[in-house]
BALO-149846 format. One line per 8 residues: for each residue x, z, y of C-alpha. Coordinates in Angstrom, 3 decimals. Layout:
X,Z,Y; ...;
This chain:
-45.413,24.015,14.690; -44.700,22.180,11.457; -44.730,24.896,8.739; -42.125,22.954,6.752; -39.718,23.404,9.665; -40.278,27.152,10.054; -37.906,28.770,7.564; -37.395,32.543,7.913;
-34.105,34.353,7.455; -35.169,35.321,3.967; -35.001,31.657,2.963; -31.241,31.509,3.458; -30.763,34.772,1.591; -33.163,33.732,-1.170; -31.223,30.487,-1.565; -28.010,32.456,-2.104;
-29.595,34.956,-4.487; -31.423,32.398,-6.588; -28.341,30.302,-7.188; -26.299,33.380,-8.098; -28.952,34.811,-10.396; -29.310,31.545,-12.292; -25.592,31.182,-12.891; -25.041,28.238,-10.563;
-23.244,29.787,-7.667; -23.027,27.700,-4.531; -19.300,27.828,-4.767; -17.200,25.998,-2.203; -14.646,25.329,-4.929; -16.897,22.828,-6.691; -15.370,20.071,-4.598; -11.721,20.813,-5.149;
-10.903,22.149,-8.605; -9.608,19.413,-10.901; -9.170,21.409,-14.110; -10.207,24.819,-15.478; -7.940,27.633,-14.397; -6.857,30.322,-16.858; -7.814,33.584,-15.130; -7.588,36.818,-17.063;
-10.171,39.504,-16.316; -13.383,40.842,-17.786; -16.830,40.968,-16.252; -16.617,44.570,-15.108; -13.230,44.009,-13.475; -14.646,41.016,-11.604; -17.694,42.997,-10.445; -15.538,45.952,-9.379;
-13.240,43.680,-7.385; -16.188,41.949,-5.694; -17.657,45.337,-4.749; -14.262,46.428,-3.394; -14.128,43.357,-1.128; -17.670,44.066,0.105; -16.703,47.656,0.941; -13.580,46.464,2.748;
-15.918,44.710,5.172; -18.698,47.293,5.433; -17.090,50.739,5.377; -15.616,50.570,8.881; -18.562,48.874,10.600; -20.171,50.302,13.726; -23.085,50.703,13.868; -22.981,51.499,10.168;
-25.445,49.299,8.251; -27.051,50.083,4.923; -25.793,47.603,2.284; -28.657,46.511,0.038; -27.697,44.734,-3.190; -29.572,41.480,-3.749; -30.246,39.566,-6.936; -30.098,40.485,-10.576;
-27.296,40.001,-13.101; -24.181,38.975,-11.140; -22.495,37.169,-14.054; -23.270,33.487,-14.574; -21.852,30.318,-16.037; -18.876,28.760,-14.284; -19.809,25.769,-12.153; -16.536,25.462,-10.216;
-15.208,22.600,-12.288; -14.703,18.911,-11.720; -14.004,17.577,-15.202; -17.612,17.217,-16.449; -16.597,18.983,-19.651; -18.077,21.997,-21.437; -16.766,25.260,-20.141; -16.900,28.764,-21.613;
-15.757,30.437,-18.419; -18.043,32.625,-16.324; -17.913,33.894,-12.759; -19.363,36.801,-10.819; -21.315,36.628,-7.552; -22.290,39.786,-5.656; -24.590,39.559,-2.614; -25.594,42.257,-0.122;
-27.788,42.172,2.949; -26.950,44.622,5.727; -30.034,46.532,6.855; -30.777,49.577,9.004; -29.368,48.166,12.265; -31.018,46.176,15.074; -31.258,42.436,14.497; -29.167,41.853,17.611;
-26.213,43.442,15.783; -26.085,40.779,13.042; -23.462,38.623,14.784; -21.390,41.703,15.522; -21.473,42.694,11.835; -20.309,39.232,10.772; -17.443,39.446,13.265; -16.493,42.906,11.996;
-16.512,41.653,8.405; -14.180,38.826,9.450; -11.829,41.241,11.205; -11.784,43.702,8.298; -11.008,40.965,5.765; -8.246,39.558,7.980; -6.753,43.058,8.234; -6.638,43.148,4.421;
-4.613,39.911,4.440; -7.446,37.616,3.356; -7.540,34.071,4.717; -10.044,31.658,6.195; -10.922,28.862,3.781; -11.992,26.365,6.431; -9.924,24.800,9.162; -12.389,25.185,12.031;
-12.788,28.367,14.063; -16.198,30.025,13.935; -18.543,29.121,16.793; -19.112,32.598,18.181; -20.989,31.151,21.154; -24.007,30.607,18.927; -26.194,33.547,17.865; -25.921,32.921,14.106;
-22.264,32.492,13.051; -20.991,32.334,9.472; -17.515,33.168,8.154; -15.986,31.763,4.938; -12.847,33.415,3.568; -10.877,34.002,0.379; -8.403,36.464,-1.095; -4.996,34.864,-1.533;
-3.843,37.177,-4.289; -6.680,36.636,-6.791; -8.829,33.799,-5.350; -12.108,35.605,-4.714; -14.204,33.817,-2.101; -16.484,35.532,0.388; -19.061,34.632,3.022; -20.394,36.649,5.935;
-23.546,34.881,7.101; -26.127,35.525,9.811; -29.650,34.633,8.691; -32.213,33.996,11.431; -34.929,36.599,12.017; -36.043,35.638,15.527; -34.300,32.645,17.059; -35.853,33.172,20.496;
-34.535,36.727,20.701; -31.263,35.944,18.942; -32.005,38.443,16.180; -30.584,37.961,12.699; -29.829,39.622,9.379; -26.232,39.706,8.170; -25.439,39.188,4.493; -22.174,39.291,2.558;
-21.420,37.353,-0.626; -18.331,37.558,-2.845; -17.726,35.094,-5.691; -14.992,35.548,-8.288; -12.825,32.784,-9.703; -13.983,31.439,-13.050; -12.584,33.463,-15.946; -12.759,33.611,-19.703;
-14.704,36.540,-21.174; -12.990,38.477,-23.970; -13.020,36.584,-27.254; -12.965,33.098,-25.723; -9.907,31.107,-26.732; -9.887,28.408,-24.065; -11.583,27.295,-20.873; -12.785,24.079,-22.472;
-14.522,25.220,-25.627; -16.545,23.136,-28.014; -19.900,24.456,-26.845; -21.617,24.891,-23.503; -22.319,28.431,-22.277; -24.983,30.187,-24.319; -27.151,30.709,-21.226; -27.888,26.967,-21.104;
-30.621,25.308,-23.135; -32.720,22.160,-22.858; -36.006,22.692,-20.963; -39.302,21.659,-22.588; -40.236,18.053,-21.921; -43.418,19.038,-20.075; -41.856,21.844,-18.035; -43.074,21.673,-14.398;
-39.754,22.966,-13.054; -37.952,20.152,-14.884; -40.322,17.623,-13.303; -39.671,19.084,-9.863; -35.910,18.978,-10.419; -36.068,15.320,-11.455; -38.329,14.529,-8.502; -35.916,16.074,-6.009;
-32.973,14.325,-7.659; -34.770,10.992,-7.409; -35.326,11.399,-3.681; -31.723,12.498,-3.132; -30.601,9.421,-5.070; -32.674,7.217,-2.751; -31.142,8.923,0.307; -27.552,8.514,-0.918;
-27.977,4.731,-1.306; -25.214,4.730,-3.936; -25.350,3.784,-7.619; -25.398,6.599,-10.156; -22.714,6.818,-12.830; -23.583,7.105,-16.541; -24.421,10.686,-17.517; -21.284,12.632,-18.375;
-20.936,15.564,-20.820; -22.170,18.697,-19.079; -24.567,16.776,-16.819; -28.328,16.301,-17.082; -31.172,18.822,-17.359; -30.653,22.382,-18.572; -32.346,25.766,-18.387; -30.217,28.729,-17.325;
-31.425,32.221,-18.113; -30.178,35.347,-16.404; -31.175,38.911,-15.750; -33.313,37.894,-12.754; -35.212,35.063,-14.436; -34.601,31.463,-15.370; -33.986,28.230,-13.519; -33.792,24.540,-14.319;
-30.662,22.635,-13.268; -30.283,18.898,-12.937; -26.762,17.630,-12.319; -25.499,14.076,-11.969; -22.843,12.016,-10.205; -22.495,8.711,-8.411; -19.932,6.057,-9.161; -16.510,6.720,-7.566;
-16.410,5.936,-3.846; -13.831,5.611,-1.115; -13.378,8.592,1.176; -15.384,6.893,3.927; -18.179,5.832,1.561; -18.480,9.351,0.167; -18.652,10.896,3.639; -21.353,8.432,4.701;
-23.379,9.138,1.556; -23.281,12.899,2.153; -24.279,12.325,5.796; -27.294,10.291,4.633; -28.273,13.125,2.276; -28.015,15.606,5.128; -30.240,13.437,7.327; -32.797,13.247,4.521;
-32.835,17.016,3.985; -33.267,17.733,7.677; -36.063,15.177,8.027; -37.930,16.892,5.189; -37.542,20.398,6.584; -34.885,21.663,4.157; -32.565,24.413,5.397; -29.099,22.804,5.413;
-25.653,24.326,5.767; -22.240,22.776,5.252; -19.985,24.102,2.508; -16.392,24.596,3.681; -14.246,21.961,1.994; -11.329,19.665,2.776; -12.146,17.167,5.522; -12.022,14.278,3.053;
-14.443,16.027,0.666; -17.603,16.900,2.644; -20.167,19.104,0.939; -23.477,20.726,1.798; -26.119,23.037,0.374; -29.828,22.762,1.154; -32.826,24.988,0.457; -36.367,23.631,0.119;
-38.840,25.455,2.429; -41.732,25.503,-0.062; -40.607,25.641,-3.694; -37.209,27.338,-3.040; -35.250,24.610,-4.785; -31.545,24.585,-3.945; -29.564,21.342,-3.827; -25.833,20.810,-3.489;
-24.268,17.475,-2.600; -20.476,17.222,-2.566; -17.698,14.677,-2.771; -15.544,15.572,-5.768; -11.796,15.258,-6.251; -12.369,12.037,-8.216; -14.318,10.352,-5.394; -17.756,10.683,-6.964;
-20.585,12.374,-5.108; -21.850,15.186,-7.315; -25.442,16.374,-7.018; -26.830,19.643,-8.409; -30.500,20.589,-8.098; -31.677,24.086,-9.065; -35.396,24.870,-9.411; -36.521,28.495,-9.990;
-39.395,29.821,-12.023; -39.305,28.039,-15.364; -42.142,30.085,-16.810; -43.800,31.211,-13.596; -46.885,29.616,-12.041; -46.227,25.966,-11.445; -46.218,25.039,-7.809; -46.953,21.547,-6.612;
-44.396,18.951,-7.545; -42.101,18.569,-4.549;
């Protein structure tokens, strides 16, 4: 067996946690939001609401799992924007894995989460029905009243036996913390800073971006404000982000470019999953099997393909350049 192809269930969960902890949530809205929205709430209200949505799914489950909170500080910089501009908004992401039940119950727990959220009036955010015939379904939904988004995902524990581990994630809309006057302030979020020039995580991020660029086979656009390399610090550590965009493309060209990126990721053993998005704006997230880098590739509302690469462990032991 090729070890690069063997990715345990923890890899999918780690991918979710790492992005949340570093303030770069893998938010499905990154492909569709054209301008910052003015949402009024504070951090604690956002966390409380996310926890409420988690409990809506879990409290009535049978067998009753044990929800185990994953990740560190749930508050991070807003990345659900499509205007390339600086942004003082933040958003909250809360992730739980559901333990204490047999692995064969994972699909059942995902289904129960779906049913409980539907009973609360929440909506699916993708057009296609979940493939319940497979052993590892995933559900993507949102709250209509306040635009929180949630996933119920089955990570793979033992594919041969059909055993998995269910996890739930809730992401708030972007909102302005108290004291911020506008969603497009004059400075980037304080959590962001330039990484050192010789930082190994920065080199890995640039290396991954270079290979994604080759796979897309599309010209890159000039660097826009808010793009480039940055370090994001949070309660669970620090990560390096590299973000960039292609030139604007037609709908068909953008879809083909994302498909080429997906083929590249799969050929290299990355764990790939689609991000629910409009049919004319395909998007995907991928997790590297060795260095735990997370990449997102998505067609934006302006026709560009936007790429975000997140590398963990800025000050930890440097692993091999990917």
